[in-house]
N, CA, C and O of each residue as an XYZ file, in Angstrom:
388
protein
N     -34.400     -3.310      2.264
C     -34.227     -4.275      3.335
C     -34.359     -5.677      2.765
O     -35.207     -5.933      1.909
N     -33.516     -6.584      3.243
C     -33.610     -7.962      2.761
C     -34.868     -8.643      3.302
O     -35.247     -8.470      4.460
N     -35.491     -9.412      2.436
C     -36.727    -10.089      2.821
C     -36.506    -11.570      3.118
O     -37.132    -12.129      4.017
N     -35.614    -12.198      2.359
C     -35.421    -13.637      2.533
C     -34.285    -13.917      3.494
O     -33.474    -13.044      3.801
N     -34.244    -15.143      3.957
C     -33.192    -15.574      4.873
C     -31.827    -15.469      4.189
O     -30.851    -15.034      4.799
N     -31.770    -15.870      2.926
C     -30.513    -15.825      2.179
C     -30.046    -14.382      1.974
O     -28.853    -14.094      2.065
N     -30.978    -13.488      1.701
C     -30.624    -12.082      1.506
C     -30.062    -11.485      2.793
O     -29.127    -10.686      2.750
N     -30.626    -11.866      3.931
C     -30.123    -11.396      5.221
C     -28.702    -11.897      5.460
O     -27.850    -11.173      5.976
N     -28.467    -13.142      5.076
C     -27.130    -13.717      5.237
C     -26.130    -12.991      4.341
O     -24.999    -12.732      4.753
N     -26.542    -12.664      3.122
C     -25.647    -11.964      2.204
C     -25.280    -10.583      2.753
O     -24.152    -10.123      2.576
N     -26.221     -9.932      3.409
C     -25.935     -8.623      4.013
C     -24.868     -8.773      5.093
O     -23.944     -7.964      5.177
N     -24.997     -9.817      5.923
C     -24.009    -10.049      6.985
C     -22.632    -10.345      6.391
O     -21.622     -9.814      6.852
N     -22.602    -11.190      5.374
C     -21.327    -11.569      4.741
C     -20.681    -10.347      4.095
O     -19.475    -10.134      4.224
N     -21.477     -9.558      3.408
C     -20.952     -8.359      2.746
C     -20.362     -7.391      3.762
O     -19.302     -6.811      3.526
N     -21.040     -7.215      4.886
C     -20.541     -6.313      5.924
C     -19.198     -6.801      6.464
O     -18.285     -6.006      6.689
N     -19.087     -8.099      6.669
C     -17.853     -8.679      7.194
C     -16.701     -8.506      6.195
O     -15.589     -8.136      6.573
N     -16.979     -8.776      4.937
C     -15.947     -8.657      3.907
C     -15.552     -7.204      3.684
O     -14.380     -6.902      3.460
N     -16.521     -6.314      3.744
C     -16.240     -4.889      3.572
C     -15.317     -4.395      4.680
O     -14.391     -3.623      4.431
N     -15.577     -4.843      5.899
C     -14.732     -4.439      7.032
C     -13.310     -4.939      6.840
O     -12.353     -4.208      7.098
N     -13.164     -6.183      6.389
C     -11.823     -6.739      6.182
C     -11.109     -5.998      5.062
O      -9.932     -5.659      5.188
N     -11.822     -5.746      3.963
C     -11.211     -5.042      2.835
C     -10.786     -3.637      3.228
O      -9.728     -3.162      2.815
N     -11.612     -2.972      4.026
C     -11.290     -1.617      4.477
C     -10.024     -1.641      5.324
O      -9.172     -0.761      5.195
N      -9.897     -2.638      6.184
C      -8.725     -2.749      7.048
C      -7.457     -2.985      6.221
O      -6.417     -2.378      6.480
N      -7.555     -3.863      5.235
C      -6.386     -4.171      4.402
C      -5.988     -2.946      3.582
O      -4.803     -2.634      3.471
N      -6.967     -2.252      3.011
C      -6.666     -1.048      2.226
C      -6.025      0.017      3.098
O      -5.107      0.710      2.659
N      -6.499      0.153      4.323
C      -5.934      1.124      5.245
C      -4.476      0.779      5.553
O      -3.622      1.663      5.622
N      -4.203     -0.498      5.735
C      -2.842     -0.957      6.013
C      -1.910     -0.594      4.848
O      -0.782     -0.149      5.060
N      -2.394     -0.789      3.631
C      -1.597     -0.479      2.440
C      -1.340      1.022      2.363
O      -0.209      1.451      2.137
N      -2.391      1.821      2.552
C      -2.252      3.274      2.470
C      -1.298      3.803      3.534
O      -0.521      4.723      3.277
N      -1.359      3.224      4.721
C      -0.477      3.657      5.807
C       0.975      3.360      5.461
O       1.851      4.196      5.682
N       1.236      2.171      4.919
C       2.606      1.798      4.547
C       3.136      2.728      3.459
O       4.293      3.146      3.507
N       2.299      3.049      2.486
C       2.714      3.942      1.405
C       2.964      5.349      1.951
O       3.928      6.007      1.560
N       2.092      5.809      2.858
C       2.265      7.143      3.440
C       3.561      7.222      4.258
O       4.271      8.226      4.207
N       3.857      6.178      4.996
C       5.099      6.185      5.793
C       6.323      6.241      4.886
O       7.298      6.923      5.200
N       6.275      5.528      3.766
C       7.371      5.580      2.798
C       7.496      6.988      2.226
O       8.596      7.532      2.129
N       6.371      7.568      1.850
C       6.367      8.910      1.272
C       6.889      9.936      2.270
O       7.652     10.832      1.908
N       6.476      9.805      3.525
C       6.947     10.725      4.563
C       8.455     10.609      4.759
O       9.136     11.605      5.005
N       8.968      9.394      4.649
C      10.408      9.192      4.786
C      11.154      9.910      3.669
O      12.187     10.534      3.911
N      10.629      9.824      2.433
C      11.276     10.504      1.310
C      11.178     12.022      1.433
O      12.050     12.746      0.951
N      10.128     12.496      2.072
C       9.914     13.937      2.185
C      10.858     14.587      3.188
O      11.030     15.806      3.172
N      11.472     13.790      4.059
C      12.399     14.350      5.038
C      13.598     14.966      4.324
O      13.985     14.544      3.234
N      14.169     15.973      4.969
C      15.293     16.701      4.381
C      16.477     15.771      4.098
O      16.917     15.653      2.955
N      16.978     15.126      5.119
C      18.106     14.193      4.962
C      17.655     12.794      5.364
O      17.966     12.324      6.458
N      16.923     12.136      4.477
C      16.417     10.801      4.803
C      17.532      9.774      4.682
O      18.475      9.937      3.908
N      17.399      8.729      5.455
C      18.352      7.624      5.425
C      17.936      6.668      4.319
O      16.784      6.237      4.267
N      18.867      6.336      3.435
C      18.553      5.478      2.283
C      18.113      4.090      2.743
O      17.196      3.504      2.166
N      18.761      3.568      3.774
C      18.397      2.226      4.254
C      16.988      2.215      4.843
O      16.231      1.265      4.641
N      16.645      3.260      5.562
C      15.301      3.363      6.127
C      14.264      3.455      5.018
O      13.218      2.808      5.084
N      14.555      4.259      4.000
C      13.626      4.412      2.885
C      13.429      3.084      2.158
O      12.309      2.739      1.783
N      14.509      2.345      1.961
C      14.408      1.038      1.288
C      13.602      0.052      2.129
O      12.837     -0.750      1.594
N      13.776      0.116      3.433
C      13.013     -0.756      4.331
C      11.523     -0.418      4.272
O      10.675     -1.311      4.242
N      11.215      0.876      4.256
C       9.808      1.291      4.166
C       9.208      0.880      2.824
O       8.039      0.501      2.756
N      10.000      0.953      1.763
C       9.533      0.502      0.452
C       9.258     -0.992      0.477
O       8.257     -1.452     -0.074
N      10.136     -1.746      1.110
C       9.947     -3.196      1.205
C       8.663     -3.527      1.968
O       7.923     -4.429      1.575
N       8.401     -2.806      3.050
C       7.183     -3.037      3.823
C       5.927     -2.664      3.028
O       4.905     -3.345      3.111
N       6.016     -1.578      2.261
C       4.873     -1.174      1.435
C       4.597     -2.235      0.375
O       3.441     -2.576      0.123
N       5.653     -2.758     -0.247
C       5.486     -3.798     -1.262
C       4.906     -5.068     -0.646
O       4.083     -5.751     -1.255
N       5.345     -5.367      0.558
C       4.832     -6.548      1.257
C       3.334     -6.400      1.528
O       2.568     -7.341      1.323
N       2.921     -5.223      1.988
C       1.500     -4.983      2.251
C       0.678     -5.018      0.971
O      -0.448     -5.516      0.968
N       1.233     -4.496     -0.109
C       0.529     -4.565     -1.391
C       0.345     -6.016     -1.834
O      -0.723     -6.394     -2.315
N       1.385     -6.821     -1.669
C       1.289     -8.232     -2.047
C       0.265     -8.975     -1.188
O      -0.451     -9.847     -1.680
N       0.202     -8.628      0.083
C      -0.803     -9.239      0.961
C      -2.208     -8.875      0.504
O      -3.108     -9.715      0.501
N      -2.388     -7.618      0.118
C      -3.703     -7.176     -0.351
C      -4.104     -7.921     -1.624
O      -5.275     -8.246     -1.814
N      -3.138     -8.185     -2.484
C      -3.417     -8.948     -3.709
C      -3.811    -10.367     -3.358
O      -4.757    -10.910     -3.929
N      -3.098    -10.974     -2.425
C      -3.384    -12.367     -2.065
C      -4.769    -12.509     -1.433
O      -5.391    -13.568     -1.522
N      -5.249    -11.441     -0.795
C      -6.577    -11.472     -0.182
C      -7.667    -11.043     -1.165
O      -8.852    -11.090     -0.837
N      -7.269    -10.627     -2.366
C      -8.241    -10.237     -3.372
C      -8.796     -8.845     -3.181
O      -9.842     -8.515     -3.738
N      -8.118     -8.027     -2.408
C      -8.609     -6.681     -2.136
C      -8.291     -5.744     -3.298
O      -9.122     -4.919     -3.677
N      -7.087     -5.870     -3.866
C      -6.727     -5.077     -5.039
C      -6.211     -6.007     -6.125
O      -5.789     -7.129     -5.845
N      -6.246     -5.538     -7.352
C      -5.809     -6.335     -8.492
C      -4.287     -6.403     -8.531
O      -3.608     -5.467     -8.111
N      -3.759     -7.504     -9.032
C      -2.306     -7.683     -9.034
C      -1.597     -6.654     -9.897
O      -0.484     -6.238     -9.574
N      -2.227     -6.235    -10.995
C      -1.595     -5.225    -11.842
C      -1.577     -3.855    -11.159
O      -0.635     -3.082    -11.335
N      -2.605     -3.564    -10.392
C      -2.644     -2.303     -9.648
C      -1.526     -2.287     -8.613
O      -0.859     -1.269     -8.428
N      -1.322     -3.418     -7.938
C      -0.252     -3.502     -6.944
C       1.115     -3.370     -7.616
O       1.999     -2.685     -7.101
N       1.287     -4.018     -8.751
C       2.558     -3.938     -9.478
C       2.838     -2.503     -9.903
O       3.971     -2.029     -9.818
N       1.792     -1.813    -10.362
C       1.942     -0.422    -10.790
C       2.341      0.462     -9.610
O       3.222      1.311     -9.739
N       1.694      0.264     -8.460
C       2.023      1.058     -7.272
C       3.457      0.799     -6.816
O       4.186      1.736     -6.488
N       3.862     -0.476     -6.795
C       5.230     -0.814     -6.379
C       6.251     -0.190     -7.321
O       7.287      0.313     -6.886
N       5.949     -0.226     -8.610
C       6.859      0.341     -9.595
C       7.008      1.849     -9.397
O       8.115      2.384     -9.456
N       5.895      2.521     -9.165
C       5.940      3.968     -8.981
C       6.669      4.352     -7.702
O       7.385      5.353     -7.665
N       6.487      3.553     -6.651
C       7.191      3.840     -5.397
C       8.701      3.645     -5.571
O       9.498      4.452     -5.091
N       9.082      2.573     -6.256
C      10.508      2.317     -6.501
C      11.106      3.430     -7.354
O      12.241      3.853     -7.137
N      10.335      3.892     -8.317
C      10.798      4.980     -9.181
C      11.034      6.242     -8.364
O      12.029      6.940     -8.560
N      10.110      6.535     -7.443
C      10.262      7.719     -6.593
C      11.501      7.616     -5.716
O      12.210      8.601     -5.514
N      11.760      6.418     -5.195
C      12.949      6.215     -4.368
C      14.210      6.441     -5.194
O      15.129      7.132     -4.755
N      14.251      5.861     -6.384
C      15.429      6.012     -7.238
C      15.656      7.463     -7.633
O      16.797      7.921     -7.685
N      14.576      8.190     -7.911
C      14.709      9.606     -8.257
C      15.229     10.410     -7.067
O      16.068     11.296     -7.227
N      14.728     10.095     -5.883
C      15.170     10.816     -4.685
C      16.647     10.539     -4.403
O      17.399     11.442     -4.035
N      17.047      9.292     -4.578
C      18.454      8.947     -4.352
C      19.352      9.611     -5.395
O      20.445     10.071     -5.067
N      18.896      9.662     -6.649
C      19.677     10.297     -7.698
C      19.787     11.792     -7.448
O      20.847     12.383     -7.657
N      18.708     12.402     -7.006
C      18.698     13.825     -6.701
C      19.676     14.141     -5.564
O      20.407     15.131     -5.591
N      19.654     13.267     -4.582
C      20.556     13.455     -3.435
C      22.011     13.315     -3.866
O      22.872     14.069     -3.413
N      22.288     12.341     -4.747
C      23.671     12.137     -5.230
C      24.117     13.325     -6.071
O      25.275     13.735     -5.995
N      23.211     13.883     -6.872
C      23.566     15.046     -7.693
C      23.825     16.264     -6.818
O      24.703     17.070     -7.127
N      23.084     16.406     -5.747
C      23.271     17.542     -4.850
C      24.583     17.424     -4.068
O      25.181     18.428     -3.680
N      25.015     16.190     -3.847
C      26.245     15.960     -3.087
C      27.485     16.307     -3.912
O      28.552     16.575     -3.360
N      27.337     16.298     -5.212
C      28.503     16.579     -6.080
C      28.866     18.020     -6.115
O      29.818     18.400     -6.797
């Protein structure tokens, strides 16, 4: 338990920041899950998938700007998501032939 006035204030600040960080991380995870779910569909729409990827990248960039995740971690996640989209599109094109 905090004993000093400053320690009590730090507990309040930490709780507030933790709540904000949790909310931002949840937003990022939800955007990524929606993109993944779109790719998992049998006949997904390429435009919809690209839009979901754009939204996921936007949420990742917001999380970086708020200091919730590191910029390299966000770049890595965006790269992997784009790679998955390209692989899915290539697979679909190969199946169409």
